N, C-alpha and C positions, 0 to 999 in steps of 0.2 A: 504494500500500500504506500502511495506517495506521501511524503511529509507535507503536512498541511501548512502551506504558505500562501498568503493572499496575493493575488495578481494585481491588486490595487496598489499595494505598497511592497513591491518585490525587492529582493536584495540587489545590490549594485552588480551589473554585468558589464564587462569591458573586453575589448580585444587584447590578446597577448600573442607573442610570437612563439611558434614551436621550433623544434630543432632543425626543421627543413626550411625555416624562414617564412612559412605560411602563417595564417591567422587562426588561432583557437580562441575560446572564450575563457574568461576567468570569473568565477562566481564563488564568493565565500572562501577564497584561496584554493579552490579546486579548479583543475584545468579540464576543459571539454573540447574534444575534437569534432569536426563536422562529420556526421554520419551520412546524411543525404541532403540534397538541395532540390526542393520541389517548387512548383509554381505558386503554391500557397504558403509553404513554410519550409524552414531549414531546420533539420534536427541535429543536435549536438549531444554527444555522449561523453561521460566521464572517462578520462584517460587512464584511470586506475584499472589494473588487470581484473577482469571479471565483474566490474562494477557497471550497473545499468542505470545509474542516475543520469537524467537527461534534461535538456532544455530545448524548446522549439521556439523559433523566432519567425515572425511574419515576413514574407517576401513579396516582391512585386515583379511583374514582367514588363520590361521596357521595350518599346518598339525599336527594332533594329539590333537588339542585344540577343545573343544566343542563349545565355544562361540568366535565370532570374536573379534579382539583387535583393539582399537583405535590407529591409527598411531601417534607416537610422533617423532619430534615436530608436533603439530597439523596442519592438512591440512583442511582448511575450505571449505566446498562445498556449504553452504547456510547460509545467514545472514538475520535475520529480527529483528532489534533492535528498532522497534517502539513499545514502551510500552503504555499501556492504561493510561488514567488520574487516578491519585491516586496511581499508582505503583511507589514508590520512591526507589532510590538506597539505599543500606545498607552502613553504615559507616564502617570504618576500624576496629572499636572495635568489631563489630559483628563477623567478620571473625577471629579475633585473639582469641576471647573467644571460638569459635568452634574448632580452632586448639589446644587450650590448653585442652579442654575437650577430644579430640581425643588422645592427648598425655597421659593424665591420664588414659584413658580407656586401652591403651596398657600396662601401668604399672600394672593396676589391673589384667589384664590377665596373665602377666608374674610373678607377685609376689603374689601367692595365699595364703601365710601365713600372709601377712600384711593386716590389715583392710583397706577397700577403703577410709574411712575418713582420716586415717593417711597418706596414699599415696597422697591424694588430698591436704592436708594441707602442706605436705613437698614440693610438686611441686609448690604450690602457693608461699611458702616462697622463694624457689629457683628462681622463676621467678622475684620476687620483688628485690632480690639481684643482678640479672644479668641484669636488665633493668634500664636504666637511668630514673631518676625521671620525666623528661620531656616527656618520651614515655611510662611511666608505666600506665597500665590499671588495675583497680581493678577487679579481677575475682569474679564470683558469690559466695555467701555463700554456703558451702557444702550442707546444708539442702534444698536448693532450686534446686539442681541438683542431689541429692543422688540417685534418682530412676534409673538414667542412669547407675550407677556403681553397685548398688545392683542387678539389673537385670542380669548383666554379671555373678556375683557370683552365682546367682540362676540357670542360664543356665548350669554352670559348674557342679552343684551339682544334676542335674536332674538324676533320676534313669532311665537308659536306658534298663532295663530288658525287654525281649520280652514277658514274661508271669509271672504270679503270683509265680510260682515255682522258678523262678530265682531271685526274690526279696530278697535281703539280708538286714537285719536290723543291721546297724553298731553302732548306739547309743543305747546301751542296759543298760547303767548305769546312775545314777544321777551324779551331780557335786561332790557329796560326795563319789562317788565310789560304791554306793549301787545299787542293782539290780533295774531296771526300767521296763524292759520287763519281765513280770512274767509268761507269758503263750504264747506258740506257738505250735499249734497242728501239723503243717507241713503236713497237709492233703490237698486233692483237694479243699475242702471247708475250706480254711485256716482261722484261727482266731488268731489275735494278741491282747494281753491284756497288757496295760501299767499301772503301778501304783507304787508309791513310798512307802517306809516303813511307812511313816507318813500317807499317804492316806489309806493304808490297816488298820492301827490302828484306824483311824477315822471311817471306815466302821464297824470295829469289835465292837467299843464302842457305835455306834449309834443304836437306836432301830427303827429309821425311815430312809428308803432309798427312793430316787427318781431316776428313771432310764428312759432314753428316747434316741431315736436315730434320726439321721439326715441323709438325703440322699444327701445333698448339700455339706457339709464339710466333705470330705473323700479323701482317696488316690485314685489314678487312677485305681488300680487293685481290689479295694474292693467295696462292694455294700452299706455299711452303716458304720457310726461311731456311736457307742453306748456308752453312758456315764453313770456312776454311781455317785450319789451325796449322801452325808450324812449330817444330821443336826448338826450344831455346835452352842453351846456346846452340848456334849452328854447328853441325859436326865438322871438326877439323879446325875451327877458328880459335877455340880456347883450350885445345887439348893439353898444352903445356902448362896451363895455369887454371885448371878447372876448379881448384879450391877457392879461387877468388870470385867465382860465379855462384851467387847464392840462390838464383832461380834456375831450376832445371825442370821444365814442364812444357806441355803443349799450350800454346797461347793463341787465342782467336785473332786472326789478322784481316779477314774479309768476310762480308755478309752479303748474301744475295737473296733478293725476293723474286720468286718465280710464280707465274700465273698457272702454267700447266705442269704436271708432273709426268714428263715423258723423257725417254732416253735422249731425244734431240735437244731438250733443254740442258741436260747435263753436259752434252757435248759442247753446246754453245757457251756454257759457263766456264769450261776448262780450256777453251781455245786460247 
């Protein structure tokens, strides 16, 4: 049975941000996520696990809009504020942290040239300066929440090409300005090969190569990532002074993305 609360003088309800940056409701320090959005009402349910406390708000359909809009100020059509045992209200700190995270997310989206960590630390320092010591809340360390911001940058950099022919490789050089994309046949069965000058030199000097492909770690438009490894140090180069060489292993030197997995592709790769 729902808890008896008058709709004439209802408790305060306001928007709060969730972990994804979307809008939830806050009522009596409980958080409610949107369950459904209908033409007449939007239903919100308590975010507590297994809790069925809920709030419904009146909506309206605006001409030209695809989805109905929640009327503001809120018009409550249904209240069930009876929470299950074990569902406890959140403290004010939880809501303030989520609001801060949302603020930083907006800055990450609008300042694409500044690293997310730098924006986060600046915002945290500004918050500390603007907040009185008695009301200050320590925000989480960046490394505990960095996935939320790195994901935003990753979505912005996703290649939206409709087909393989539209894919453009922008990063074709190393940090030293030397070529890194060394082969692009630009055919239907496209092949891209990446290698640095040092990697090519290692392959040239090594008498033993190891090569293998993986079908799991690859780009969306390609069928396989094929890697070439050479043994370091090269045979015969440091035979007299092997004790001074601390690395003795196979090292990846070149990476090739192939569209089709056929013998002809392997022949073209090793030419």
